[in-house]
N, C-alpha and C positions, 0 to 999 in steps of 0.2 A: 504494500500500500504506500503510495507517495507520502512523503513527509508532510506536505501541506494538507493532506486529508486525514492525518492521524488524530485520533482522539485520545491516544494513550500517552502516558509519560514516556520519555526516551528510554527508560530502562526496561520497559515491557514490550512484548511483541506477540502477535497472534501466531500460534504454531501451524495453522493451516490457512490456506487461501481459498477463495471461492473457486478457483480453478482446480485445486486439489480435490475439493469436494465434488464438483461437477464431473471431473474425470473419473473419480472412483465410483460415483453413482450412475454414470452414463446418462446424465440429464443436466440441463441448465436450470437455474432458479426460475420459478414461475409461480402462478397462484397456488399450485399444489405442492411446491417445494420452496419454502421461505428460508433464507439464510440471514443470520445476524451475527455480529461480532460484538461481544460484551466488553465493557470498560473494566470490569472487575470479575474475578472468579466468584462463583456462588458460594453460599455458606457450606455446601456439601463438598466443595473442592472440585467439582466437575470441570473438566477441560472441554469436553464435547458432549452435548446433550441434544436429544431429538425428542420431540413431542408429536403424538398423533392427535389430530383434532377431528373428532367424529362429526357426522351430520347431526347437529343439535338445534333444530329450529324451535322457535317459540313465538307465540302470538302476543306475548307480553313485553316485548322489547328487550329481553335479556338474552336472546339467542345470538349466535354469531352470524355474520353475513354468509349467504350460501356459497360464495366463492372461496371461503375459508374451509368449508366442509371437506372432509377426506383429504386433508393436507398434512404435510409434515413440516414442522418448524425446527430448524437446526440452529444451535447457538454454539459459538466457539469462544472460549475464555482465553485471556492473555496469560503468558508465562514470562518470567524474567528473560531478557534478551539472550543471555548466555546459555539458557536451556532450550532455546527454540529449535535448533537443528535436531537434537536428540529426541525431543518430544514430537516433532514433526514426523520423523522416521517411524517412531513407535505407533503413532496414531494412523499414519498412512498404511503401515503393514498389518496392524492388528485391528484397529477400531473401524476404519472406513469399510473394509470388506464386510464386517459384521453389520455395520449400519446399512449397507446396501441390501443385505439379506433381510434385515428387520423391516425395511421399507417395502421390499417386494412382498414379504409375508403380510404386512399391514394392508397393502393394496389388493392382494389376491387371496387372502386368508378367509377365515370364517366370518360370516356376517355378525355373529355375536361379538367377536373380538373387535371388529371394525366400528361397532356402535358405542364403544366406550373409550374414554381417554386413556392413553398409554404413554409411557416414556422409557427412554433408554439413555444411560449416561456413563461416561468413562472418567476416571480420575487416575492420575499418575502418582504412584508412591515409590520413590526411588526410581528404579528402572523397570518396575512392574506396573501393569495396567490393571485396574480394578473396574468392575462392571456392575451396574445396578439397573434392574428392570422395575418399572412402576414404583419408584421411590422405596424399594426394598434396600436392606443393608448392602453395601458394596462387597463384592467377592472377587478374588483374583481371576483374571481371564485365563481360561484354559486354551493353550495354543494347540492348533490342529496339526 
């Protein structure tokens, strides 16, 4: 990201780019795939998080716009600049392929699953990646 567009302090950097994510997922951002880059890491320490937004209409003004239904929202959190290269490699090799499969399962899986909110997130502890589904406790990623 060009320096003039940075919202981050100089010592922080995002470990993934929109190109990294688009390439790994085989699609570009759209109404059904939203990308965002956070200014801070969340309280759970997640570096990469995806949320599934089900079709949830409402006649009382509390529902989401229909173009958000059945969409995936991906958020990337920053890391210290010196950790960017290592973190990027780990996320590209381990998290992004799993994210692609999670999105495919969300879009083509059971209707029951697709009708409720879901999330998946990764945090880095040392050189190991931990994974959480639907806000459950993080567990180490099992490498295939």
